[in-house]
C-alpha positions in Angstrom: -0.2 33.0 -62.1 1.7 30.9 -64.0 0.3 28.6 -66.8 2.7 26.5 -68.7 1.9 23.7 -71.6 4.8 21.7 -73.5 4.6 18.8 -75.5 7.0 16.8 -77.6 6.6 13.5 -79.7 8.8 10.7 -78.7 9.2 7.8 -80.8 8.9 5.2 -78.4 5.9 3.1 -77.3 3.5 4.8 -74.8 4.3 2.3 -72.0 8.2 2.8 -72.2 7.5 6.6 -72.2 5.2 6.8 -69.6 6.9 4.0 -67.4 10.0 6.3 -67.5 8.8 9.6 -67.2 6.6 8.7 -64.2 9.4 7.0 -62.3 10.6 9.9 -60.0 13.7 8.3 -59.6 15.0 8.9 -63.5 14.0 12.7 -63.3 17.6 13.7 -62.8 18.5 11.7 -65.8 16.2 14.3 -67.9 15.5 17.7 -65.4 18.7 19.5 -65.8 17.7 21.4 -62.7 16.8 18.5 -60.4 19.8 17.1 -57.6 18.3 14.9 -55.7 15.3 12.6 -55.4 14.2 11.2 -52.3 11.0 8.7 -52.0 9.0 9.6 -48.8 6.4 6.5 -49.4 7.0 3.4 -51.0 7.8 2.7 -54.7 6.2 2.5 -57.1 4.3 5.9 -58.1 0.6 5.5 -56.9 -2.1 7.9 -55.5 -0.9 9.6 -52.6 2.8 8.6 -53.3 5.5 11.6 -51.8 8.4 12.5 -53.5 11.2 14.9 -52.2 13.4 16.8 -54.5 16.4 19.4 -54.6 16.7 21.5 -57.4 18.2 24.5 -58.8 15.4 27.6 -59.7 16.9 30.6 -61.1 20.2 30.4 -59.1 18.8 29.2 -55.7 18.3 25.7 -54.2 15.2 24.7 -53.5 13.2 22.1 -51.9 10.1 20.6 -52.2 7.6 17.4 -52.1 5.5 15.8 -54.8 2.4 14.7 -53.7 0.9 12.3 -56.1 -2.9 13.1 -56.7 -4.0 11.1 -59.5 -2.6 8.7 -61.6 -3.8 6.5 -64.4 -0.9 4.5 -65.8 0.6 4.9 -69.2 -2.0 7.8 -69.4 -1.7 10.7 -66.9 -0.3 11.7 -63.8 -1.0 14.6 -62.0 1.3 16.0 -58.8 1.1 19.0 -56.3 3.5 21.0 -54.3 1.5 22.4 -51.4 4.0 24.0 -49.5 7.3 26.3 -49.9 7.8 29.1 -52.2 6.4 27.1 -55.4 3.3 25.8 -54.6 1.6 24.2 -57.9 0.7 21.5 -60.0 1.9 19.6 -62.9 0.1 17.3 -65.1 1.8 14.8 -67.3 -0.4 13.4 -70.2 0.6 10.6 -72.5 -1.3 9.7 -75.6 -0.4 7.1 -78.5 0.2 8.6 -82.1 0.3 4.8 -83.2 2.5 1.7 -81.7 5.9 3.2 -81.8 5.1 7.0 -81.1 4.0 8.9 -78.2 2.8 12.5 -77.6 4.0 13.6 -74.3 2.6 17.0 -72.8 3.4 18.6 -69.4 1.1 21.4 -68.2 2.0 23.5 -64.9 -0.1 25.7 -63.3 0.5 28.0 -60.2 1.0 30.9 -58.1 4.5 31.2 -56.8 4.7 33.1 -53.7 8.1 34.8 -53.8 7.1 36.5 -57.2 5.3 39.5 -57.9 2.6 39.8 -60.7 4.9 41.6 -62.9 7.8 38.9 -62.7 5.0 36.2 -63.2 5.6 36.7 -67.1 9.2 36.3 -66.9 9.2 33.0 -64.5 6.7 31.7 -66.7 8.9 32.0 -69.8 11.7 30.7 -67.9 10.1 27.8 -66.6 8.3 27.1 -70.3 12.0 27.1 -72.1 13.3 24.9 -69.4 10.6 22.4 -69.2 10.7 22.3 -73.0 14.6 21.5 -73.0 13.7 18.9 -70.2 11.1 17.2 -72.8 13.9 17.2 -75.4 16.4 15.5 -73.0 13.9 13.1 -72.4 13.3 12.5 -75.7 16.7 12.1 -77.0 17.6 9.7 -73.6 14.8 7.2 -74.6 15.4 7.3 -78.5 18.6 6.6 -77.9 18.4 3.9 -75.4 
């Protein structure tokens, strides 16, 4: 089982951070591993939206589809991957510190099918490090706009 939680303070208003981060089209700009994004349902993001991704994971090219299972604008987005080698859920939370600063938290929980319980701690560590790097890139991208 994998359970990862990362957070970062972004010096931008909550609306700007959540609108940018919850738009899958932007994920290519701040998630290093994502190669392509394809909407399977009409934009914008909403409950039951489906978005397909191609990304690199531990040297392999994988394809998967996120389904939005919860969305509260400027507050919380939860997506699930139900099929493939990496079934998991990912939750994005946004909380205001003040009118110009936001805490963004990403929580990922799942049980990859292709990794044994022996490898799970290593996979968790790799995913946590990559998620933190993605959040730093998001912070840099938004704060330098």
